[in-house]
C-alpha positions in Angstrom: -9.4 7.0 0.5 -9.6 5.2 -2.3 -11.4 0.9 -1.7 -9.6 -1.8 -3.2 -11.4 -4.9 -3.8 -9.1 -7.8 -3.8 -10.2 -11.2 -5.5 -7.8 -14.5 -4.4 -7.4 -17.5 -6.4 -10.0 -19.1 -3.4 -12.6 -17.1 -4.5 -12.6 -14.7 -1.3 -12.9 -11.4 -1.8 -11.0 -8.4 0.3 -11.7 -5.3 0.3 -9.2 -2.4 1.7 -9.4 1.2 2.0 -6.3 2.6 1.1 -4.9 6.2 2.3 -2.3 7.9 0.7 0.1 10.7 3.1 0.9 13.1 -0.2 3.5 15.1 2.3 4.8 11.8 3.3 8.9 11.8 4.9 11.1 9.0 5.1 10.9 7.2 7.4 6.9 7.3 8.1 4.8 5.3 5.6 3.2 6.4 2.4 0.2 4.8 2.7 -1.9 3.3 5.5 -4.5 0.0 4.8 -7.3 0.1 6.6 -10.0 -2.9 6.8 -13.4 -1.8 8.4 -12.3 1.3 9.6 -9.0 0.1 11.4 -5.6 0.1 10.5 -4.2 -2.9 9.2 -0.8 -2.1 7.4 1.4 0.7 6.1 3.2 0.4 3.2 6.3 2.6 1.5 8.2 2.9 -1.6 11.6 1.4 -1.8 14.7 3.4 -4.0 13.5 1.2 -6.7 9.8 2.5 -6.5 8.6 -0.5 -4.9 6.0 -0.8 -2.2 7.4 -2.6 0.6 5.5 -3.8 4.0 6.6 -1.1 6.9 4.2 -2.3 9.4 1.6 -5.2 9.4 -0.7 -5.1 12.7 -3.3 -6.5 11.0 -1.2 -10.1 10.6 -2.9 -9.5 7.0 -1.2 -12.4 5.0 2.0 -11.4 2.9 0.3 -12.7 -0.6 -3.1 -10.5 0.1 -0.1 -7.5 1.1 1.4 -8.3 -2.2 -1.7 -8.1 -4.2 -2.7 -4.7 -2.2 1.2 -3.2 -3.3 0.7 -4.7 -6.8 -2.5 -2.8 -7.5 -1.2 0.5 -5.7 2.0 0.9 -7.8 -0.1 0.3 -11.0 -3.2 2.8 -9.7 -0.5 5.7 -8.3 3.0 5.1 -10.6 3.2 8.8 -11.3 3.1 9.3 -7.2 6.0 6.3 -7.0 8.3 8.0 -9.5 7.7 11.4 -8.0 8.9 10.4 -4.5 12.2 8.3 -6.4 13.1 11.6 -8.1 12.8 14.0 -4.7 14.9 11.3 -3.1 17.6 11.0 -5.3 
């Protein structure tokens, strides 16, 4: 699992752990997002390779989840592009 620290404009720093499931199959989600060891969201790439929110059991704000998606897309572009190639 990787830890992502997301700093928002209000000065609050959020810390999330992100687990990637490399053998992801639709309709399950490819990334699990955890905070303090508890699952708070799940993400998956769409047909264009952009991550979308599958589940949000932690009621994390959409703005924070969007930032997490952006960070993952920037850190792991090869995983997302592999997913698109495999599913065309």
